[in-house]
N, C-alpha and C positions, 0 to 999 in steps of 0.2 A: 210149596205151591208151584204148579206147572206153568210153563210159559204162556199157554193158552189162557189159564185162569188169570194170570197177571195182566194179560192184554185185555181181557174182559173187564177186569177191575179198573184199569186205566180208562177204557172207553166209558164206563159208568161215571167216573169222576168228571170226565170232560163233558158228558151230556148234561150232568147236573150243575155244571159251573155256569155263571152268568155269561151272556154274550160279550158284554163289555167288561173285560177283566180289569181294566184300568180303574174301575170304580173302587176296587179293593186295594189298590196300590196307594200308599200315603204319598202326598205331595211334599215337595221340598220345603222345609221350614215348619212342617206340621209337628206338633207336639204329640208324641206317641207314648202312652203310659207304659212303663216298664223299660223303655229305651232312653228316657231322658235322664241324664246324669245329674245327681244331686250335688249342689255346691259344697265344697269342703270347708270353706270359710264364709263368713258374712261381712267381709271387709270390702269397702268401696275403694279401690286403689287410686282412682282419680282424686277422691277427697283426701286420701292419705298423702298423696303427693303435694297437694296444696297445703295441708297441715304441716308437712315437713319444711316447706318454704317459709311458712310463718314462724315455725320454731327456730329455723336457722337465722332469720332476720332478728328475732328477739335475742338469740344467743350472742350474735356478733355485736348488736347494739349495746347490750349489757357489758360485754367484754371490753369495748373500746370507749365506753362513756366516761371513764376516768382518765383517758389518754388524750382524746381529741373531742372538743365540744361539738354539739350537733350543728351549731350555726356555721362552724368552719366547714363541715361536710356539705351543708346546703349551699355555701357560697363558692365551692370548689368543684368544678366539673370532673377533674381527675379523681377526687375522692368519691364522688357520687358513682362514677363508673366502676371504680375499684370495689366499692361496697356491694354493688349489684353482682359483680363477678364472684366475690367472696360468698355471697348468699347462695348463688347457684351451685357453687362447688360444695359448700357445706350441706345444702339441702339434698343434693344427690347422695352424699354419704349417709345422712340421716335416713333417707328413703331406703337405701340398701340395708341399713340396720333394721329398720322397722319391718320390711318385707321378709327378711330372714327370720325375725321373731314370729311373724305370722305363720310362715311355713313350718317352723319348728312346732308351734302350737297345734297346727293341723296334723302334723305327724303324730304328736302325742294323742290327739283325739282318735286317730285311726287305730293306734295301738290299744287304747282303752276299749274300742269296739271289738277287739279280738283279731284285727288284721296284723298279726305278728309274724315277722320273719327276720332272719339275721341281717339282711340288707338294710332294714329300717333302722336298726341300732347303729349301723355303720354311718348311714346318712345323718342321723341325729348327732353323732359325735362330730362329724364334719361341720354341721351347722353351728354347734356350740363353739367350736374353734373359730369359725368365721365371725360369729357375733362378738367374741372376746377381742379379736383383732380389730374389728370395726370400732368398738368402744375405745380402744387404745388409740387408734388413728384419729378418732374424733377429738379426743383431748389434745393430741399433738397438733392437729390442724388449727384448733382455736388458739393455742399458745403461739403458733407460728404467725397467725393473722395478727395477734396483738403485737408481736415484735415488729412487724412491718409498719404498723401505725405508729409505734414508738419511734422508729427510725425516721418516718415522715415528719413527726413532730420536731425532732431534733434538727432535721434539715431546714424546717421552716424557721426555727429560732436562729439558726446560723445565718440564713439569708436575711432575716430582719436585722440582725446585728451588723451585717456587712452593709446594709442599706443605710443605717444610721451613721456610718463613718467611723473613724478611729476614736477611741475613748481615751480620756485623760483623767487623772486623779488630782483634784484640787486640794488646797490646804485643809479643808474641812473633812477630807477623806471620802468625799462623794465622787462617784464616777460620772463624768459628763461626756456626752457624745459630741460629734463634730458640729451639730446644730444647736448645742447648748442644752439639750435635754438631759435630765438626770436619770442615770441607770439605778434602779432600785437595788439595794443591797439586802442580803439576808441577815438573820440574827447572828450567825457566826462571824460574818464580816464586821458587824457593828461591835461585837465584843472585842475582836482583835484590834479594831481601830481605837477603842477606849484604852485598851492595855498599852498600845503604842504611845498614845498621848500621855499616859501616866508615867511611862518610862522616860519620856523626853522632858518631863516636868514643865509642860507648857503653861500650866496654870494650876496653882494649889487651891483655888477656890472651888466650892461646890454649890450647886443650886438647891440642895436639899439638906435638911438637918442631920440625916443619917450619913452624909458624906459618901453617897454611893454614885451620884450622877455628877461628873465633873462639869465645870463651867467652860465649855468649849467655845472659844471665840469664833464667830462667823464673819468672814470678810465679805463685804459687799461685792457683787459682780461688777466688773468694769463695763 
């Protein structure tokens, strides 16, 4: 086509075009068929984040329920703040794990649709490694949190014992504190005390016919 013919064709197009060409220009934010990208996943990430926080709180509560009672946490501001910090930390880790799983599934769906290239398999391998490491870190984090609460429990016991004052052992084998309170002894201590009394031949009388429970004299408190 000659230059003259091209010029004539261009004039023809301009003459046939509308005077206000802006009418054919899409406005900002307008949905244009064919140009709108389809979502790869159907996950609401805001809802996923809230669910991760709920899962983290349940996980921590179950992990420490046999270590520290709930009423101790409710009555201690330090434990309350620590619990919230632990929930935020664990929820963030769970969120990273869940989002990586979502992205990995999206990648698998794209491969199933025929969008295959070498880079996709490399990314999939990296995601699999990341998910495995996050699972391992999640378990280690929960165990570390449990250890911190165990340490706190032992510290509380030690402080309470110090507050009761020095303990002494009376003739009956009971431990008493400075204010006269009795310190409860376990089964092991009770058995050892019975053995000690039998060796000392304090009393050969028994309070049962099978002669299993010795008659231990109890001295009245002054």
